[in-house]
N, C-alpha and C positions, 0 to 999 in steps of 0.2 A: 824637753829635749834631752837626749842622752848625752853622756860624756863623749862618746864616739862622735856624735853629731857635732858637738862643739869643736873637737879636734879636726874634723873634716872641714868645717867652715874656716877654722883658723888657718889651716894649710891652704885652702882655696884663696883666702884673703891675702896671702903673701904674693899672689899673682898680681902683677901691675896692670893687667888688662882691665880697662874701665868697666866693661860689661860684667866681668866676673865679680869685681868689687861691688858694683851696684846690686847684683843679685845677692851677694852675701849680706850686705847691709839690710836689704829688704827682708830677708829671712830672719836675721838677728832681731830686727825691730818687731816684726810680726809675732815672733815666738817669745819676745821679751826675755831672752836668755840671761842668766845671772851675770855673765861676763860681758854684757852689752857695752859697758863703759870703755873697755879696751878697744873694741871695734870702732866706737865713735871717735875716740882720740886718734886712732890711726887714720880714720876717714878724714878728719880735719887736717892731718899732716899731709894728706895726698895733694891738696891745693887745687886740684882740678875742680872747677865749679860744680859739675854734675855730681861728683863724689861727695863734695862738701855739703851740697844741698841734701843729698840722701842721708848723710849723717845728722844734719840739723833736724830732720824729721823724727829722730829718735831721742832728742835731748830731754823731752818730758818724761822719758822712761829711764833716764840715767839715775844710777844709785848715788853717785858722788856729785854734789853740787859744785865742786871745784871745776867741773866741765863748763859751767856757765862762764867762767873767766876766759876759757878758750874761745867761747862763742862770741863774746862781746865785741872783739875787734872787727867782726864781720859787719857790724853796724856802719862801719866807715868804708866798706868795700865800694869800689866804683861800679861793681856789678849790681844793678837794681834788684835782680831776682834774688841774689844772695842777701841783700839787705831785707827784702820782704820775708824770706824764709827765716831769717834771724829773728825778726819781730815775732813771727808765729811761734818760734821756739821759746821766746822769752815770756810769752803770755802766761800770767799766773805766777811768775817768779818775782817775788818782791824783796830780794836781798838788797842790802845797801849798795852793792856794786852795780846791780841791775838798775836801781833807781838813778844812780849817778849817770850811768851810760845813757839811759832814756832821756834824762834831762839834757845832756849834751846833744843827743840825736835831734831832739825837738828844736834846738837852737840852730842846727846846721842844715838839716834836711830841707829840700825845696820841692820834693815831689808830693803833690796833694794827696794822692792815694796812700802813700806810706805815712804821711803826717796824720791822716785820719785814723789809720790803724794804730799808730803810736799813741795818739791822744786817748784812744779807747783803752789801750793797755795801761796807760798812766792812771786813768779813771779807776781801774780795778785796785789801785793801791790805796784809795780813799785817804790820801795824804794831803794835809793842808799846805805842806811845803811847795806843792805844785800849783797852788791856787793862783799866784801872780802870773805864772807862765800860761796857764789855761785862760786867764782873763785876757791876756795879750792876743791869744788866738781867736778871740771873739771878733776881732777886726780883720781876720784873714779873709782873702777874697774867694775862698772855696767854701761853699755852704756845708759840705760834708764835714770838713774840719771844724767849722763853727758849731754845727749841731752836736758833734761828738764832744766838743769842749764844754758845751752846756751840760750834757749828760755826765761828763766827768766832774764838773764843778758841783752838780747836784748831789753827787755821792760823798762830798766832803761835809763833815759835820762842823759848820762854822756859821755864826750869825752874819758874818760879812757876805756870805754867799747868797743869802736870802734876798738882799736888796738888788744884787746883780740879776738874779733870776726874775724878779718882778719887772725890771726894765725890759727884759727880753720877751715878755709875754706879748708885747706889741711889735716884735721884730718882723721884718719884711719876709723872712723865710718861714715856711710852714713847719719844717722839721725843728727849727730852732724854737719856735713858739711852742710846739707840742712838747719838746723835752723840758722847756722851762716850766710849763704848767704841771707836767707830771712830777718834776723835781720838787716843786712847791707842795703838791699834793702829798708826796711821800714824806714831807716834813710836817704834815698836818696843817698846811696853810691852803685855804680855799681862795685862790686868787686867779683871776682870768677865766674862770669857768663860765661866767656870764656871757663871754664872747662866743661860746661854742655853738649855740643855736643859730646865731647870725652867720658863722662861718660855714655851717652846713648848707646854707643857701648860696654859697660862693660859686661863681661859674668856673673856678679853678678846681679841677678834680683832685689835685694834690692837697689842696686845703681840706677838701671834704674827707679824703683818706686819712689825713692827720687827725681830724676830729674823731673819726671812727677809732683810730688807734688810742687816743687819749681816753675816750669813753670806756674802752676795754680795760684801761689801766686803773682808772679811778673806781670802777665797779660800783657805781651808785645805782640804786633802784631806778631812778629816772633815766639812767643811761639807756636802758633797754628800749624804751619807746623811740628815742632818737636813732638808735642803731637799727631797729626794725624798719624805720622809714628809709634808711639807706640801702636796704636790701633791694629796693627798686631803682637804685641809681643807674643812670645810663652807662657809667664807666665801670668795666670789670674790676679794675684795681680797687675802687671804692667798695663795691659789693663784697669782694673777697675779704677786705679788711673788716667790714662790718660783721661778716660771718665769724671770723676768727675772734673778734672782740666779744661777740655774744657768747662764745665759748668761755672766754675769760670771766664774764659776768656770772655765768653758770647757773642760771635760773631755769628750772624744768618747764616753766610756763611758756618759754620761747620756742620749744621744740616744734609745736604745732605750726607756729608762724614760719619758722625756718623751712620746714618740710613742705609747707604750702607753696613756697616760691621755687622749690626744687624742680618741679616739672617745667617751669617757665625758663629756667636757667639754661643757657646754651653753652656756656663755658664748662668743659668737662672737669677742669681743675677745681672750679668753684663748686660744682656738684659734689666732687669728692670731699672737699672741705666741709660742705654742709653736712654730709653724712658723718664724717669724723667728729665734727663739732657736737652733733647731737649725741653720738656715742659717749663723748667726753662728759656730757652733762648727765645723761641717764641711758645706759645701754639697754635696760629692760624696756623702757618706754619707747625707745627708738626702734628696737627690733619689732615690737608690737605694731607700731605705725608703718614701718617699712613692709612688714609681712602683709598687712592689710592692703597696702598700696600695690604690692607685687601681685597678689592673688586676684585682685579685682581689675587689673589693668589689661585692656584689650589691645593695646598698642605694643607690638613686639619690640620696636625700636626703643620705646620707653623702658620696657622690662630689661632689655640688654644694657641700657645706660645705667639703670639702677644697680644691676649686678656688678657692672664695672666699677661703680662708685664705692663698692665694698672692699676694693682691692687693698686699701691701707688699714682696714679694720682687722686687727689680729685678735679675734675672739671667736671661740667655737659657738657662741650664741647666734651667729649668723648662719650656722649650718642648715637649719630648717628651710630658710629661703633658698640656699644654694642647692640643697637636695631636690627641691621642687624645680629649680631652674635646670637641673640636669635632664629632666624629662620634658622640657619645653619643646614645642613644635618648631621653634625658630633656632637655627643653628648658631646664630650670634649669641643668643642667650646661653645655650649649652656651652659654647666655647669659652665665654666669659666666666661662667660658673666654675669650670674646670680650672681655669687660670687662678681664680681667687682661692679655691679650695687648696691648691698646691702650696699657696703661701702660708697656710695654717700649719704646715709641717707636722701633720698628724698621721702616723703610720696606719692608723685604722681607716684612713680614707682610701687606701689602695684598693680595697675590695669594693668600695662605693663607685669609684671612677673606672675600674678595670673594664666593665662591659662596654664603655664608650670607646674602647680601643678599636672597635669595628664599626664605629659610627659612619654614616654615609658621607658626612661632610669632612673635607680635608683639614680645615682649621681645627675642628673638634678633635680629630684623630691626633694631629700633631701636638696639640695642647695636652692631651692625655698622655701621650708618649713622653713629653717633656716633664709633666707632673710626676709620672711614675718614676722617672729617673731621679728627680729631686727627692722623692720620698724613699729612695733606696732600692727601687725595683729595676731590673735590667731586662725584663721580658719585652719591654716596649721596643727595643732595638730591632727585633725581628720585624715588627710592624713598620718601622721607618724604612727598613731595607726593602720591604714589599712595596711601600709607597714610592720609593725611588724608581721602581721598575714599572710603575703604573703607566697606562696609556694616557691618563689625564695629566696635563701639565700642572694643574693646580695641586694635585697630590704630590708630584715630584718637588714642586717649589716649596710647599709646606714642610715636607720632610727635610729638605735642605736647611730651611730656616730653623727647624727644631734642633737639628744636629749642631748648628751654630750656637744656639742658646745653651745646649748641653755643654758644649765646649771641651769635650773629651778628645784628645789628640789621636786616640786609637781609631777614630772614625774619619780621619782626614783623607784616607785613601778613597773612601766612599764619595766624599765631596769632590775630590779631584776628578773622579769619573763624571760626576754630574756637571762639573764646570765645562764639560765639552758637550752638554746637551744640545739638541737641535733647536730648542726654544730659547729665545733671548732672555725672557723673564726668568726662566729656570736657571740659566747660566748666571745671571746676576745674583740670584738668591744664593747659589752655591759659592760664588766668589766672595760675597759679603760674609757668608758663614765661615769660610776659610780665614778671612781677615779677622773676624771676631775671635775665632778659635785661637789664632796665633797671638792676638793681643792678650787674651786671657791667660795663655800659657806663659807669657812673658811677665 
């Protein structure tokens, strides 16, 4: 940011208008300007909760740690949101003053959500001085607080902690048990692991999910067989946890097993995690298996789902599958392929997807237009304008949606016109796009 920009912001920040000050703080924090501290200090002096909260979001970027002393009193604010944002600002700050303030906060606070967060922050200090207080929270009536207390205790290097963790292996709460077993494992103590096979058969899905979590943390070879068995669990939460834990174990031999259940999985988020997990273990083997599956699959819906599952994979190694998908006979497959390709942020892809700007399908066209804009091309805007004039309502609706996704205010006039469209669905798309565009600009 230039010196002139700083001066402009400083002059703007003298304005007492709340929205102006919020805007300035947002820019200062986003750009991380060298003079950020003076804006934060002035933001705290403002005293209006919204402005103070905006300033709190920049504390981790502050150059001068003395700002923490300005922040600490907000832990005692009657405003719960202010206390919550203050905790977020103090995360990772282990100064003596912060430790003392957190100690006082834990003794006075009565909101379970804030206590759970505070306990987690205290755990990051790895300090034995907090052990007595954390032990006291083991009797708290909120299981989130208790589970976080176990995790915090486990991070303390003290022989006295070990006995406490051992007693918690048989606790009534699954998260408490899981954190205790993991804490002992991290200290090199194999205690409570013999209970895991039995808990896998529990009718309580939360217990089964906790077992899946622990198995991923201890990363034993025998964990894989137990986790593979949980891929067929009737509860999505358990299956998802099993997939993520298999990724933590990281053995290439599980890729075939995980992908075998992919086609049977109905939850799109779990399908996406299956693909990402396999890529995490071995991208080359995963690409080979997925390519084979895509090229041999006669079910267009299945092909579309597979392409959609690649959305979070930021690797050009998936390009051969996507290039094939661009020529698919099913419009859902083509539209999904364009959407995924645009996320790779590769300028060379412009020439690849440009021909689909004249695709017969409205969703494919709008996705291409949006992708070209993301990749730095502006030629797609003409196509969107033509789509807005189409006699097909699907074309008009898709164009309005794409303009909303692009979020450029210069196209608001176009959307204002479409907001008066004769078709109700088109009008809704235009109004939603305007709302999104306005939100993005703010």
